[in-house]
Structure formats: structure tokens, C-alpha cells
N, C-alpha and C positions, 0 to 999 in steps of 0.2 A: 497572540497566535497569528500566524501569517494569514490563515483563512479568514479570521475575523477582520483583520485589517484590510483585506481585499474584497470584502463582501458588498461594498457600495456599488450601486448600479452603474456608475461611471467608470468602474475598474474591471479589468479582465477577471474571469473566474479562475479559481485555483482548485486543483485536485492533486492528490498525492497517494502513493502506495508505500507500504512498509512490509518487509519480510526480514527474518532473522536466519542467519546461517553463515557459512564460511565462503568468502569471496577471495579470489586470487588477485593480489595486487601485481601490476606490471606496468612499468614506464608511466607512472602517474595516473593509471586508470585501473578499473577493477573488472574482472571477468568471472564467468562460471554460471552454473545453473541457478544460483541464488539471485544473481543480477538479472538473468533472463526472466525468472519468475516474477520478480519485483516489477520489471518493465511491463510484462504482460498483464499483471494485476492492475495496473493503472487504468486499463479499460473498464474495470468494475467501479471506478470512482466517478461519481457525478460532480457537477459544479459545486464547489465549496465543501467537498468531502475528502476525508482521508480514510483509506481502507487498509486493512492489514490481514496477515495470515495468522493462524493459531500460534505458531512459534513466536511471532512478534508480540501478540496479545499476552501470551503467558509471561513475557519478560516485562510487562507493564501492568502489574496487578492493581495499581492505584488509579488507573484510568478506566473510565466506563466505556465499554464497547457494546454494540448491538450486533447480534448475529445477522449475517446477510446471505446465508445459504451457501451453496457450493457452486463453483464455476469450473468449466473446462476451458483452459487457456491454451492457445496455440503454442506448440513447442514444449508443453509441460505435460508429463505423464500423469494421468489420473486427475480426479477432481480436486480442487483447492477450496478449502473452507475460508470464507471471507467474512470479515468483521468491519463494521463502520464505527468510527470514532463518534461518540456522543458529546456535543459541546455542553 
């Protein structure tokens, strides 16, 4: 896993966010509310953490997730349930 590989003190910290939904492909890039939510969700991830929304967690039943509460994210309507990947 990338996070494990970068965990050494002499390496930069890694954080990531995951959401599931429909993105709009255009000219080699992706757009839409799914992309916006995923980008805003990144603020909920600390160093060496991967965070996800419930739709992403439900698509990964063999992975262990820890509930992280709800967050209000800029540009996203309503609270978002956040989960943290357990290593």
C-alpha cells in the first residue's frame, strides 16, 4: 500500500479520499459533484490516512473501516458521513 510505503519519517506524508458515484469525463479529465465531494473530503484525512464516504465503503465490504463521524464540507450540501481505512 502506498501509505505504508511512505510512512518513514524521511518521506512526505500521504493522505487520500475516496467517494463513489458518477463523474463526467471530458477532454481527459473528470467533472461533477462526485469529484468536488472527493476533493473536499481530502481535508478530513490526516497524515497517512485514507478516508471514504459511505457509498465507497459499501462497495468495499472486505475492507475494515472505522466510522469517523460526519463533516460539513464546503460546496457540498448537507453533512457527509466519513470513514477511515484501518490498516
